[in-house]
C-alpha positions in Angstrom: 1.0 -37.3 22.7 1.2 -41.0 21.7 -0.2 -40.1 18.2 2.3 -37.4 17.9 5.2 -39.8 18.6 3.9 -42.1 15.9 3.7 -39.3 13.4 6.1 -39.1 10.4 7.1 -35.6 9.2 8.3 -34.8 5.6 11.9 -33.8 5.5 12.1 -30.9 3.0 13.9 -27.6 3.5 10.7 -25.6 2.9 9.0 -27.3 5.8 11.3 -25.5 8.2 10.1 -22.0 7.1 7.0 -22.4 9.3 9.2 -23.3 12.3 11.4 -20.3 11.7 8.3 -18.2 12.0 7.5 -19.7 15.4 11.0 -19.4 16.8 11.4 -15.8 15.6 8.1 -14.9 17.2 9.3 -16.5 20.5 12.5 -14.5 20.3 10.5 -11.3 19.6 8.3 -11.9 22.7 11.2 -12.7 25.0 13.1 -9.5 24.0 9.9 -7.5 24.2 9.4 -8.6 27.9 12.8 -7.2 28.7 12.2 -3.9 26.9 8.8 -3.2 28.4 10.3 -2.7 31.8 12.3 0.3 30.6 10.0 1.9 28.0 7.7 4.7 29.2 4.6 5.0 27.0 4.0 8.7 27.6 4.0 11.8 25.4 4.5 14.0 28.4 7.3 16.5 27.9 10.7 16.3 29.6 14.2 17.6 29.1 16.8 15.0 28.2 19.8 14.7 30.5 21.0 11.3 29.5 24.2 9.8 28.1 23.6 10.8 24.4 25.3 14.2 24.6 24.1 15.5 21.1 20.6 15.7 22.5 21.4 16.8 26.0 19.1 19.6 27.1 16.6 18.9 24.2 12.9 18.9 25.0 11.2 15.6 24.0 8.5 13.1 25.0 9.1 10.7 27.9 8.7 7.9 25.4 11.6 9.1 23.2 13.7 9.8 26.3 13.2 6.2 27.5 14.2 4.9 24.1 17.4 6.9 24.3 18.1 5.5 27.8 17.4 2.0 26.6 19.9 2.4 23.8 22.7 4.1 25.8 22.2 3.6 29.5 20.5 0.3 30.1 22.8 -2.7 30.2 22.4 -4.7 26.9 19.5 -2.4 26.1 20.6 -1.6 22.5 21.4 -5.2 21.8 18.0 -6.4 23.0 16.3 -3.6 21.1 18.0 -4.7 17.9 17.2 -8.4 18.6 13.5 -7.4 19.0 13.6 -5.5 15.7 15.5 -8.1 13.7 13.5 -11.1 15.1 10.3 -9.4 14.0 11.7 -8.8 10.5 12.9 -12.4 10.2 9.5 -13.6 11.4 7.6 -11.7 8.7 10.2 -12.6 6.0 9.9 -16.3 6.8 6.1 -16.1 7.0 5.9 -14.5 3.5 8.2 -17.2 2.1 6.1 -19.9 3.8 2.9 -18.5 2.3 4.5 -18.4 -1.1 5.6 -22.0 -0.7 2.1 -23.1 0.2 0.6 -21.1 -2.7 2.9 -22.4 -5.4 2.7 -26.0 -4.3 -1.1 -26.0 -3.8 -0.8 -26.9 -0.1 -3.8 -24.7 0.6 -6.2 -27.1 -1.0 -8.6 -29.2 1.0 -8.3 -30.3 3.8 -5.9 -27.4 4.6 -7.9 -24.4 3.6 -8.4 -23.3 7.2 -4.6 -23.4 7.8 -4.2 -21.0 4.9 -6.7 -18.6 6.3 -5.1 -18.8 9.7 -1.6 -18.1 8.2 -3.1 -15.0 6.4 -4.5 -13.9 9.7 -1.0 -14.4 11.3 0.5 -12.3 8.6 -2.0 -9.5 9.1 -1.6 -9.5 12.8 2.3 -9.6 12.5 2.2 -6.6 10.2 0.0 -4.7 12.6 2.3 -5.6 15.5 5.3 -4.3 13.4 3.6 -1.0 12.6 2.4 -0.4 16.1 5.8 -1.1 17.5 7.5 1.2 14.9 5.6 4.2 16.2 6.4 3.7 19.9 9.8 5.5 19.9 8.0 8.8 19.1 11.0 9.9 17.1 10.8 12.1 13.9 10.6 9.0 11.6 7.7 7.4 13.4 6.0 10.8 13.6 6.2 11.1 9.8 4.6 7.7 9.5 1.8 8.8 11.8 1.3 12.0 9.7 0.8 9.9 6.6 -1.6 7.6 8.5 -3.6 10.6 9.6 -3.9 12.0 6.1 -5.0 8.6 4.8 -7.6 8.1 7.5 -9.1 11.6 7.0 -9.4 11.0 3.2 -11.8 8.1 3.8 -15.3 9.6 3.1 -17.9 9.9 5.9 -16.0 8.0 8.6 -12.4 9.2 8.0 -12.3 12.2 10.5 -13.9 10.0 13.2 -11.3 7.3 12.7 -8.5 9.8 12.9 -10.1 11.2 16.1 -10.2 7.7 17.6 -6.6 6.8 16.7 -5.1 10.1 17.8 -7.2 10.6 20.9 -9.1 13.6 19.6 -7.0 14.6 16.6 -3.5 14.6 15.2 -1.0 14.6 16.7 -2.9 13.8 19.9 -1.7 10.8 21.9 -1.3 7.8 19.5 0.6 5.8 22.2 -2.6 5.5 24.2 -3.9 3.1 21.5 -0.8 1.7 19.9 1.0 0.7 23.1 -1.6 -1.8 24.5 -2.2 -3.0 20.9 1.5 -3.8 20.6 2.3 -5.4 23.9 -1.0 -7.1 24.7 -3.7 -7.3 22.1 -1.8 -8.3 19.0 0.6 -10.7 20.8 -2.4 -12.5 22.2 -4.0 -12.6 18.8 -0.7 -14.0 17.3 -0.4 -16.7 20.0 -4.0 -17.7 19.5 -3.7 -17.9 15.7 -0.4 -19.9 16.0 -2.0 -22.4 18.4 -5.0 -22.8 16.1 -2.8 -23.2 13.1 -0.7 -25.9 14.9 -3.8 -27.7 16.0 -5.2 -27.6 12.5 -1.9 -28.9 11.1 -1.9 -31.9 13.5 -5.5 -32.8 12.5 -4.3 -33.8 9.1 -1.4 -35.8 7.9 1.4 -33.6 6.4 1.3 -32.8 2.7 4.5 -33.9 0.9 6.1 -33.6 -2.4 5.6 -36.3 -5.0 8.2 -39.1 -5.2 8.7 -42.8 -5.0 6.7 -44.4 -2.1 4.9 -41.2 -1.4 1.1 -41.5 -1.8 -2.0 -39.9 -0.5 -2.0 -42.5 2.3 1.7 -43.0 2.9 4.0 -40.2 4.3 7.7 -40.6 3.8 9.9 -38.6 6.2 11.4 -38.4 9.7 10.0 -39.8 12.9 8.9 -37.4 15.7 12.1 -37.9 17.8 14.4 -37.1 14.9 12.3 -34.1 13.9 12.2 -32.8 17.5 16.0 -32.8 17.7 16.4 -31.1 14.3 13.8 -28.6 15.3 15.6 -27.8 18.6 18.8 -27.2 16.6 16.9 -24.9 14.2 15.6 -22.9 17.2 19.2 -22.4 18.5 20.4 -21.5 15.0 17.7 -18.9 14.6 18.4 -17.4 18.0 22.1 -17.3 17.4 21.9 -15.8 13.9 19.5 -13.1 14.9 21.7 -12.2 17.9 24.8 -12.0 15.7 23.0 -9.8 13.2 21.6 -7.6 16.0 25.1 -7.2 17.4 26.7 -6.3 14.1 24.1 -4.6 11.9 22.5 -1.4 13.1 18.7 -1.0 12.7 16.3 1.8 13.6 18.8 4.3 15.1 16.2 6.5 16.8 18.8 9.0 18.1 19.7 10.1 14.5 16.2 11.3 13.7 15.6 13.4 16.8 12.3 13.8 18.8 9.0 14.1 17.0 7.6 17.5 16.1 4.3 17.8 14.3 5.7 20.7 12.2 8.7 18.6 10.9 9.1 15.6 8.6 12.0 13.3 8.1 13.6 13.5 4.7 13.9 10.1 3.1 11.4 8.6 5.5 10.3 5.1 4.4 7.9 2.6 5.9 8.8 -0.8 7.2 9.8 -2.9 4.2 6.9 -5.2 4.3 4.4 -2.3 4.4 6.1 -0.4 1.6 3.5 -1.5 -0.9 0.9 0.6 0.9 3.0 3.7 0.6 3.8 2.9 -3.0 0.1 2.6 -3.9 -0.4 6.2 -2.6 2.4 7.5 -4.7 1.3 6.1 -8.0 -1.9 8.1 -8.3 -1.4 11.3 -10.3 -2.3 14.7 -8.6 -5.7 16.3 -9.0 -7.8 13.1 -8.5 -10.4 14.8 -6.2 -14.0 15.8 -6.7 -16.8 17.4 -4.6 -20.0 15.4 -4.1 -22.7 15.6 -1.4 -20.9 18.5 0.2 -17.7 16.5 0.7 -14.4 16.2 -1.0 -13.7 12.7 -2.3 -10.0 12.0 -2.7 -9.5 9.2 -5.3 -5.7 9.5 -4.7 -6.4 7.6 -1.5 -9.6 5.7 -2.2 -8.3 3.9 -5.3 -4.9 2.7 -3.8 -6.6 1.6 -0.6 -9.4 -0.1 -2.5 -7.1 -1.9 -5.0 -4.7 -3.0 -2.2 -7.6 -4.3 -0.2 -9.0 -6.2 -3.2 -5.5 -7.6 -3.9 -5.1 -8.9 -0.3 -8.6 -10.2 -0.2 -8.1 -12.2 -3.4 -4.9 -13.5 -2.1 -6.6 -14.7 1.1 -9.6 -16.2 -0.7 -7.6 -17.8 -3.6 -8.3 -21.4 -2.4 -12.0 -20.8 -2.8 -11.5 -19.0 -6.2 -9.4 -21.9 -7.5 -12.0 -24.4 -6.3 -14.7 -22.4 -8.0 -12.8 -22.4 -11.3 -11.8 -26.0 -11.3 -14.7 -27.7 -9.5 -12.1 -29.7 -7.6 -13.3 -30.4 -4.1 -11.2 -33.5 -3.4 -8.7 -33.8 -0.5 -5.0 -33.4 -1.6 -2.0 -34.6 0.4 0.6 -34.5 -2.4 2.1 -31.2 -3.3 2.4 -30.0 -6.9 5.5 -28.8 -8.7 4.8 -25.2 -9.7 5.3 -26.0 -13.4 2.5 -28.6 -13.3 -0.1 -26.0 -12.5 0.8 -23.2 -15.0 -2.3 -21.1 -14.3 -1.8 -20.9 -10.5 2.0 -20.3 -10.9 1.4 -17.5 -13.4 -1.2 -15.9 -11.2 1.2 -16.1 -8.3 4.1 -14.5 -10.2 1.7 -11.8 -11.5 0.7 -11.0 -7.9 4.4 -10.9 -6.8 5.1 -8.5 -9.7 2.2 -6.3 -8.7 3.4 -6.3 -5.0 7.0 -5.7 -6.1 6.2 -2.7 -8.2 4.1 -1.1 -5.4 7.0 -1.9 -3.0 9.6 -0.3 -5.3 7.4 2.8 -5.8 7.7 3.5 -2.1 11.3 4.3 -2.8 10.7 6.3 -6.0 12.3 9.5 -4.5 15.4 7.5 -3.4 15.7 5.9 -6.9 15.5 9.3 -8.5 18.1 10.8 -6.2 20.6 7.9 -6.6 20.3 7.7 -10.4 19.9 11.5 -11.0 16.5 11.2 -12.5 13.3 13.2 -12.2 10.9 11.9 -9.6 8.1 12.4 -12.0 9.8 10.3 -14.7 10.4 7.5 -12.2 6.8 7.6 -11.1 5.6 7.5 -14.7 7.7 4.4 -15.3 6.2 2.7 -12.2 2.7 3.6 -13.3 3.3 1.8 -16.6 4.9 -1.2 -14.8 2.1 -1.6 -12.3 -0.4 -2.1 -15.1 1.7 -3.9 -17.7 4.1 -5.8 -15.4 1.6 -8.3 -14.0 0.1 -9.1 -17.4 3.5 -9.7 -19.0 4.6 -11.7 -15.9 1.5 -13.9 -16.2 2.0 -14.7 -19.9 5.7 -15.3 -19.7 5.4 -17.5 -16.6 2.6 -19.6 -18.1 4.6 -20.1 -21.2 7.7 -21.1 -19.2 5.7 -23.7 -17.2 4.1 -25.2 -20.3 7.5 -25.4 -21.9 9.0 -27.1 -18.8 6.1 -29.6 -18.8 6.7 -30.4 -22.5 10.5 -30.8 -21.8 9.6 -33.2 -18.9 7.4 -35.2 -21.2 10.2 -35.5 -23.8 12.7 -36.6 -21.2 10.3 -39.2 -19.8 9.7 -40.6 -23.3 13.1 -40.3 -24.9 15.6 -39.8 -22.1 18.3 -37.1 -21.8 20.5 -35.9 -24.6 23.9 -37.5 -24.3 25.9 -35.6 -27.0 26.9 -38.9 -28.6 26.1 -39.1 -32.4 25.8 -42.5 -34.1 25.0 -43.7 -37.5 21.6 -45.3 -38.0 20.7 -48.4 -40.2 19.3 -46.2 -42.9 22.5 -44.3 -43.4 21.5 -41.2 -41.3 22.8 -39.9 -38.0 21.1 -39.5 -34.6 21.9 -38.7 -31.1 21.8 -41.4 -28.4 19.6 -40.5 -25.5 20.2 -41.7 -21.9 17.1 -43.2 -20.4 15.9 -41.5 -17.2 15.9 -43.7 -14.1 12.4 -44.9 -13.1 12.0 -42.5 -10.2 12.9 -39.4 -12.3 10.8 -40.7 -15.2 7.8 -41.1 -12.9 8.3 -37.7 -11.4 8.4 -36.0 -14.7 5.4 -37.8 -16.2 3.0 -38.2 -13.3 1.1 -35.2 -12.0 -2.5 -34.0 -11.6 -4.3 -33.1 -14.8 -5.8 -29.6 -14.8 -8.5 -29.3 -17.4 -11.1 -26.5 -17.9 -14.8 -26.8 -17.2 -16.3 -28.2 -20.4 -19.9 -27.0 -20.0 -21.3 -23.5 -19.6 -20.9 -20.1 -21.1 -21.0 -17.9 -18.0 -18.0 -16.0 -16.5 -16.9 -19.1 -14.5 -16.7 -21.4 -17.6 -15.1 -18.7 -19.8 -12.4 -17.9 -17.1 -11.8 -21.6 -16.5 -11.2 -22.2 -20.2 -8.9 -19.2 -20.5 -6.7 -20.3 -17.6 -6.7 -24.1 -18.1 -7.5 -24.5 -21.8 -3.8 -24.8 -22.8 -2.4 -27.6 -20.8 -0.1 -30.7 -21.1 -1.6 -34.0 -20.3 0.3 -36.3 -17.9 1.7 -39.6 -19.3 0.8 -41.3 -16.1 -2.1 -40.5 -13.8 -1.1 -38.8 -10.6 -0.1 -41.4 -8.0 0.4 -44.1 -10.7 3.3 -46.5 -10.6 3.3 -47.5 -14.3 6.8 -47.8 -15.9 6.7 -45.6 -18.9 7.6 -46.8 -22.4 7.8 -44.8 -25.5 4.6 -45.0 -27.6 4.8 -46.3 -31.2 6.7 -44.0 -33.4 8.5 -42.4 -30.5 11.2 -45.0 -30.0 14.7 -43.5 -30.0 16.9 -44.4 -33.0 19.0 -47.5 -32.6 22.8 -47.2 -33.4 24.1 -49.1 -36.4 27.5 -50.7 -36.3 29.5 -50.7 -39.5 30.6 -54.2 -38.7 
């Protein structure tokens, strides 16, 4: 505890994203404790006689009836339900932004690679918790999601039918609550708590990474003392709780009473997955029909195998990217200074390409809604997304890399010559030139000092070829990273001096 009190924490707005994740998770857990007392995890049939008169006398599962009672008969039940739902959404949104911040600034590099893997595990567990919670109401919308899940599982060769039998307790529709309920209220929350504790412990083992700036070095952290950070963190906790409660009380989410009870013979029109799982559904929609073949006495459905395989490969590459980058660069040093995204064009371009790929898959999940709203053919919309999912990441990579290199060259020019002032003066040789305003030393150093990323010079294997392709075109820093040299314009680069007619 004494070491913690002596610790200094960087004060940057992106640092608070991780704390928002923790506070939203705590709010989700607290609201979940309230809901568990009134929810009945049973698919046993009953006749509804509750407060919601449009469904009075309807036959439904006890789980769905308990959700209706929670929403209309239990004091503050609907508010707590919506707090639970919105808090989980805020948690995953903040977690995704936190992961993107870590990726684009290179905060995953040694010695924080384990923290990156733990965060990816937290994301996976949080998505699993969100999905298992979404199917608990046993309404028509959640039932449609389970039907899609059943079809996906059965399409997996050899083990698919057995997986479906395990999940649905003998076969669809079965009793999925038998598995999903304990996963949602016990297993996954314990996994999340454990991963969060491990991540916090890992973060405290190393001094915080910070953005480059005056006085900030690998060995010197500039920021807030523990006492000030604790007060600001407590305020952030109250702010997150207050905002989520206001949103929950004013913005409706997951109105289960509108969908009606689940029936295996029905499907909900316009059903869509949770927003952060939409990319999985989008991948399934992109494959053209007819991609099946019979082999070894079994039907192999590529319409499922290819999307599942590609998405799995994408997520695996995302999780293992610290090791991939280390393999390509050969850089095994410890890093405590974060990078500006422009100063690592290759990584930034890869990140934007990945976001584009994810975004196209995510948008494809709403292809039918897009077609309906814009009066287009669903087939035409899907064809457009099929082109985008292939060409989009390539274009995004090239454009982003060029933009980063252009920004680096602009930084170099400002560091050497200063900013354009718009003032035109006559020079001694009779010409005209613009007077540049010199950048202050701190800005000059920030724009000129960064880590140099060069390709591997030796070798002709895949590693060397890929390294040269990604890092071959680069801008050399004017000052080595961490240097404190005051820049001066090299010979021939001095700005023109104004000439007075007097």
